[in-house]
LOLOSE-638139 format. One record per residue: y negated, x, z of N, C-alpha, C, O in turn; residue number from 1; residue in three letters. Coordinates in steps of 0.001 Angstrom, whole numbers, plus 500000, padded with zeros to 6 digits. Layout:
Y,X,Z,Y,X,Z,Y,X,Z,Y,X,Z,NUM,ALA
...
This chain:
474130,499997,504051,474661,499676,504799,475289,498620,504300,476302,498648,504998,1,MET
475523,496957,503013,477171,496517,502626,477156,497672,502466,476085,498139,502852,2,ASP
478013,498603,501970,478807,499463,500991,479778,499465,502838,481002,499395,502726,3,PHE
479310,499529,504102,479778,500199,505197,480692,498998,505568,481898,499037,505814,4,MET
479410,497338,505549,481004,496646,505947,481934,496374,504573,483089,496289,504992,5,ARG
481932,496174,502897,482397,497313,502625,483213,497102,502913,483875,496085,503116,6,ARG
483384,498834,503036,484307,499319,503168,484676,498803,504104,485757,498267,503860,7,ALA
484186,498568,505678,484952,498405,507410,486020,497323,506413,487077,497699,505907,8,ALA
485398,495831,506287,485655,494924,505825,487489,495149,504489,488555,494631,504820,9,SER
487384,495707,503589,488324,496694,502737,489522,496719,503994,490523,496003,504006,10,GLY
489104,497840,505149,490133,498452,505742,490184,497233,506519,490640,496478,505660,11,ALA
490107,496878,507033,490965,495295,507703,491488,494711,507225,492505,494230,507724,12,LEU
490875,494278,505353,492479,494286,504776,493138,494528,504089,493576,493992,503072,13,GLY
493360,495813,504822,494100,496535,503821,494735,497204,505603,495932,497372,505368,14,GLY
494622,497412,506360,495339,497330,508249,496758,495438,507691,497939,495502,508033,15,LEU
496159,493988,506818,496624,493080,507332,497357,493132,505992,498585,493052,505953,16,GLY
496580,493272,504848,497518,493730,504227,499375,494106,503734,500384,493872,503069,17,GLY
498383,495135,505112,500292,495876,505753,500747,495677,506414,501415,496605,506870,18,THR
500824,494683,506931,501085,494140,507652,502272,492659,507583,503022,492146,508412,19,LEU
501809,492261,505593,502335,491585,504695,503187,491926,504195,504173,491234,503945,20,VAL
502993,493415,503835,504132,494341,503175,504984,494151,504023,506080,493783,503601,21,LEU
504832,494303,505321,506036,495225,505601,507144,493910,506075,508363,493936,505904,22,THR
506130,492467,506882,507574,491186,506677,507986,491658,505528,509081,492203,505662,23,GLY
507460,491693,504119,507875,491232,502852,509036,492006,502589,510094,491570,502135,24,PHE
508725,493425,502964,509467,494395,503116,511095,494684,503751,512036,495203,503151,25,ARG
511061,494170,505134,512033,493308,506252,513037,492298,505061,514186,491857,505046,26,GLU
511349,492248,503767,513057,490884,503970,514068,491320,502845,515157,490886,502468,27,VAL
513459,492095,502563,514725,493285,500883,514986,493472,501682,515796,492741,502253,28,LEU
514537,494445,502191,515576,495244,503201,517256,494622,503340,518323,495130,502997,29,THR
516779,492694,504305,517643,492733,505083,518208,492008,503724,519416,491926,503948,30,ALA
518014,491560,502707,518622,490949,501584,518916,492367,501097,519257,492367,499914,31,ALA
518889,493353,501561,519639,494707,501021,519392,495135,498941,520211,495438,498073,32,GLY
517723,494916,498913,517512,495389,498196,516823,496422,498177,516332,496596,497062,33,LEU
516392,497684,499375,515432,498419,500095,516022,499522,500123,516653,499465,501178,34,VAL
516277,500700,499553,516178,501897,500195,515524,502829,501005,515312,502658,502206,35,GLY
515233,503718,500421,514250,504038,500988,513178,504375,500355,513007,504802,499213,36,VAL
511810,503926,502001,510535,503656,500855,509894,504782,500907,510151,505811,501531,37,THR
508640,504394,499880,507043,505633,500054,506890,506620,501043,506791,507844,500964,38,ALA
506891,505814,502022,506470,506451,503573,507159,507063,504020,506835,507920,504841,39,PRO
508560,506810,503580,509987,507278,504585,510144,508962,503043,510357,510145,503308,40,GLU
509955,508400,501765,509935,509682,501346,508706,511002,501205,508887,512141,500775,41,GLN
507411,510365,501743,507219,511334,501813,507077,512234,503278,507109,513328,503841,42,VAL
506965,511338,503329,507684,512352,505530,509003,513675,504690,509186,514889,504775,43,ILE
509703,512405,503860,511004,513668,504285,510146,514550,503321,510052,515658,503848,44,ALA
509613,514526,502364,509158,515389,500880,507817,516693,502546,508044,517881,502320,45,ARG
507360,516623,503093,506293,516885,504082,507469,518280,505034,507207,519456,505288,46,LEU
508786,517426,505342,510114,518495,505992,510371,519506,504793,510325,520736,504833,47,GLU
510707,518518,503509,511304,519619,502966,510272,521535,502172,510590,522636,501725,48,GLU
509051,520745,502482,507713,521415,502308,508199,522652,503451,508634,523697,502967,49,LEU
508126,522531,504840,508269,523288,505803,506712,522266,507072,506401,522271,508264,50,GLY
506301,521678,505971,505042,521136,507025,505096,520538,508610,504185,520468,509435,51,LEU
506989,519998,508751,507140,519526,509662,508295,520139,510324,509282,520225,509592,52,LEU
508382,520425,511082,509525,521201,512253,509760,520372,512038,508888,519507,511954,53,ASP
511627,519961,511713,512213,518823,511835,511929,517784,513537,512043,517945,514752,54,ASP
511520,516748,512563,510758,515773,513903,512577,515267,514174,513494,515576,513413,55,PRO
512689,514599,515206,513393,514204,515920,512930,512239,515185,511771,511868,515003,56,SER
514355,511237,514875,514448,510594,514408,513327,509498,514741,512934,508826,513788,57,PRO
512671,509211,516245,511566,509175,516796,510579,508975,515942,510076,507992,515399,58,GLU
510278,511003,515937,509841,510861,515406,508625,510548,514328,507492,510142,514067,59,ALA
510084,511190,513885,509939,510443,511840,509534,508764,511647,508633,508363,510911,60,ARG
510380,507943,512445,510699,507141,512644,507953,506483,512685,507074,505884,512065,61,ARG
508283,507436,514103,506986,506855,513670,505777,507308,512956,504753,506635,512840,62,ILE
506005,508761,512378,504818,509227,511834,505705,508542,509913,505184,508468,508800,63,LEU
506467,508358,510163,506318,506976,508327,505885,505693,508953,505344,505008,508085,64,THR
505908,504959,510367,504756,504301,509887,502642,504837,510355,501628,504148,510457,65,ALA
502790,505669,510435,501653,506127,510971,501077,505980,509386,500120,505348,508938,66,ILE
502020,506789,508784,501880,506833,506701,501684,505986,506255,501032,505837,505222,67,ALA
502235,505109,506959,502108,503793,505317,500669,502673,505993,499901,501953,505355,68,HIS
500739,502889,507257,499878,502715,507548,497954,502827,507484,497050,502034,507748,69,LEU
498019,504376,506945,497220,505060,506733,496809,504861,505537,495611,505119,505416,70,ALA
497729,504217,503847,498050,504488,502809,497560,503075,502305,497038,502702,501254,71,TYR
497917,502463,503421,497422,500645,503753,496134,500758,504102,495440,500233,503231,72,GLY
495229,501389,505343,493712,501282,504966,493139,501663,504728,491956,501320,504734,73,VAL
493680,502783,504302,492762,504198,502635,492232,503292,501567,491152,503101,501008,74,GLY
493908,502637,501505,493887,501318,500039,492497,500719,500409,491490,500478,499744,75,LEU
492781,500591,501544,492332,498586,501009,490257,498987,501165,489338,498535,500482,76,GLY
490235,499636,501936,489430,500512,502614,488156,500372,500761,487238,499695,500297,77,SER
489031,501531,500421,488014,501703,498854,488907,500560,498157,488827,500849,496963,78,ALA
489796,499298,498282,489474,498371,497319,487725,498417,497815,486836,499073,497272,79,LEU
487638,497759,498669,486339,496806,499278,484431,497153,499349,483351,496587,499521,80,GLY
485365,499175,498933,483893,499511,498150,483709,498667,496518,482684,498039,496254,81,ILE
484980,498805,495455,485223,498569,494716,484292,497591,494672,483190,497746,494145,82,LEU
484787,496239,495375,484941,494780,494690,483744,494052,495718,484158,493563,496768,83,ARG
482155,493978,495391,481237,493595,495339,480893,491995,494884,479778,491644,495271,84,ARG
481443,491241,494335,482108,489873,494805,482492,489603,495537,482978,490113,496546,85,GLU
482249,488125,494917,483425,486994,497254,483644,485785,495626,482723,485048,495274,86,ARG
484443,485821,495183,485565,484779,495192,486461,483340,495646,487177,483461,496641,87,GLY
486439,482142,495020,487292,481021,495203,488644,482286,496130,488786,483500,496283,88,GLY
489550,480647,496622,490807,481682,496902,491554,482377,495657,492041,483501,495530,89,VAL
491483,481565,495017,492491,481883,493330,492057,482876,492843,492733,483713,492245,90,ALA
490436,482933,493102,490255,484263,491909,490376,485846,493455,489825,486894,493117,91,GLU
490770,485842,494301,490242,486804,495773,492133,486887,495354,492495,488063,495394,92,GLU
493058,486112,495065,494505,486084,495222,494212,486791,494450,494123,487913,494947,93,THR
493699,486769,492086,494504,487509,491826,493421,488365,491126,493389,488569,489912,94,ALA
492234,489006,492344,491801,490589,491981,492226,491292,492861,491958,492494,492864,95,VAL
493162,490595,494042,493331,492074,494329,494670,491935,494373,495284,492394,495336,96,GLY
495454,491161,493146,496352,491427,493050,496646,492549,492202,497610,493308,492104,97,THR
495173,492400,491425,495092,493475,490005,494435,493875,490728,493384,493622,490139,98,ALA
494033,494504,491922,493429,496373,492891,494734,496429,493386,495083,497607,493451,99,LEU
496059,495258,493959,496717,496091,494208,497561,496758,492908,498224,497778,493099,100,GLY
497497,496072,491460,498724,497142,490335,498141,497587,490267,498680,498636,489914,101,LEU
496677,497855,490339,495719,499358,490012,496478,500240,490894,497463,500844,490471,102,LEU
496153,500323,491857,496876,501573,492729,498569,501987,492839,499206,502968,493223,103,ALA
498860,500739,492309,500365,500902,492159,500769,501950,490671,501775,502658,490620,104,TRP
500270,501893,490128,499619,502692,488648,499399,504019,489164,500062,504988,488794,105,GLY
498258,504080,490214,497750,505567,490220,498816,505807,490579,499596,506201,489711,106,ALA
499360,505670,492109,499757,505931,492845,501485,506578,492428,501843,507703,492776,107,ASN
502361,505632,491659,503594,505642,491273,503954,506816,489776,504766,507697,489496,108,TRP
502496,505966,488994,502371,507471,488325,502054,509104,488298,502635,510130,487945,109,THR
501069,508810,488751,500305,510505,488964,500305,511253,490325,500777,512347,490633,110,VAL
499756,510498,490905,499962,510652,492163,501518,511594,493496,501449,512640,494140,111,LEU
502579,510649,493380,503926,510710,493915,504863,512087,493215,505381,513120,493639,112,LEU
504698,511331,491809,505828,512185,490768,504861,513989,490630,505189,514995,490000,113,PRO
503808,513760,491401,502965,515337,490790,503208,516225,491977,503458,517423,491846,114,SER
503108,515449,493460,503481,515466,494521,504594,515863,495533,504547,516167,496725,115,THR
506174,515693,494144,507548,515785,493927,507431,514674,495099,507740,515147,496193,116,GLY
507307,514219,495110,507406,513038,496307,508879,511622,495753,509767,511208,496499,117,VAL
508658,511234,494361,509037,509988,493622,509427,511005,492009,509259,512169,491644,118,HIS
509805,510197,491636,510121,510232,490216,508758,509947,489667,507776,510221,490357,119,ARG
508547,509126,487817,507482,508868,487845,508896,507567,487295,510038,507762,486881,120,PRO
508094,506256,487558,508783,504685,487261,509605,504503,486245,510568,503740,486171,121,PRO
508827,505852,484818,509974,506147,483529,511175,506672,483334,511817,506360,482331,122,TRP
511419,507112,483798,512687,508041,484742,513700,507480,485867,514504,507884,486708,123,LYS
513267,506546,485457,513586,505009,486674,515117,504713,485836,515141,504603,484610,124,GLU
516669,504581,486898,517215,504014,486549,517580,502939,486744,518312,502541,485837,125,ARG
517466,502445,487297,517391,501321,488806,516474,499890,488414,515443,500204,487820,126,THR
516599,498633,488583,515901,497585,488799,514759,497860,489430,513688,497254,489381,127,PRO
515215,499306,490333,514159,498736,491971,513364,499064,491819,512446,498663,492535,128,LYS
513027,500271,490532,512030,500618,490226,510785,499830,490322,509686,500342,490536,129,VAL
511024,498379,490131,509788,497021,489909,509830,497114,492045,508697,497418,492419,130,LEU
510200,497043,492507,510491,496959,494204,508876,497339,494409,507894,496788,494907,131,LEU
509131,498422,493831,506586,499904,493967,505808,498233,493689,505558,497362,494521,132,PRO
505539,498247,491956,505278,496713,491657,505059,495861,492722,504055,495630,493396,133,VAL
506826,495202,492758,506042,493718,493973,505172,494139,494855,504026,493693,494898,134,LEU
505749,495300,495881,505017,495014,496631,503338,495929,496966,503081,496277,498119,135,ASP
502302,496227,495757,501742,496397,495735,501056,495357,495219,499933,495480,494730,136,HIS
501889,493933,495322,500968,492867,494258,501064,491630,495868,500414,490618,496131,137,ALA
502058,492272,496544,501030,491022,497190,500754,491501,498450,500434,490693,499321,138,VAL
500878,493593,498890,499905,493308,498873,497870,493349,499056,497035,493230,499952,139,TYR
497927,493665,497133,496546,492640,496643,496622,491865,496621,495799,491058,496189,140,GLY
497686,491651,497088,496943,489715,496977,496768,488593,498676,496496,487407,498862,141,ALA
497110,489804,499635,497233,490075,501264,495365,489881,501572,494595,489046,502046,142,ALA
495329,491103,501015,494372,492298,500785,493332,490864,500463,492628,490250,501265,143,TRP
493508,490659,499233,492013,489731,498567,491318,488292,499037,490364,487557,498782,144,GLY
492839,488455,500175,492419,486976,500662,491905,487289,502328,490926,486726,502818,145,LEU
492663,488171,502985,491446,488408,503845,490165,489403,503952,489559,489694,504984,146,LEU
489892,489876,502563,489040,490815,502234,487411,488695,502230,486480,488467,503002,147,TYR
487987,487747,500895,487244,487036,501247,486814,486965,502513,485750,487355,502995,148,ARG
488144,486195,503236,487901,486100,504488,486680,486598,505040,485700,485855,504989,149,ALA
486516,488324,505830,485993,489069,506541,484812,488905,505968,484032,488692,506896,150,LEU
483869,488872,504319,483274,488823,503537,482495,486755,503305,482504,485998,502335,151,ARG
482052,486628,504480,482004,485860,504472,480036,485562,504240,479189,484690,504044,152,SER
480247,487084,504459,478585,486330,504066,478302,485890,502394,477816,484945,501773,153,ASP
478897,487136,502132,479211,486532,500360,479105,484686,499953,479573,483713,500544,154,LEU
478313,484793,498750,479149,483574,498807,479276,483333,497455,479926,482366,497058,155,VAL
C-alpha cells in the first residue's frame, strides 16, 4: 500500500511541479529566453517519423500540453516511488531539486538524443543549453515541497 501511496503522491506532486514549471517557462518566454520546448520537439519528431498526420496548430498545441503533463506526472510518480522518507522543507526542496536534475541528466543526455528529438548538451553552442537544467531544478524543487505536503503520514 505504501508503494501505491508514494506513486500517487509523487504523481500529484508531478502535476503541481509541471504547473509551476509552466509558469516559470512563461516568464522565460516573455523575457525572450525560450524558443522551442522539449515537448514541442517531441511532437515535431513524431510528425517527422510519420506517427502524426499533420495536426492542426490547435491539435499540436493540445498534444504538446498532453506530452508535457504526461512527462511531469510520470516523472513525479517515479520520484515518489524512489523517495521513501520525509524531511523538513529545506531537505525536501533540496532532494526534489537533486531528483529533478537527475531526470534532466537521464533525459537530455540519453533519451532525447537517442530518439533524435534533441542533441546532447555537450554538442550545443548556446547558453540556452542551461534552460532545461533550470527547468528540471524548478520542477524538482516544487515536486519536493508538494510531495512533502502530500506525505503528511511520514514523520
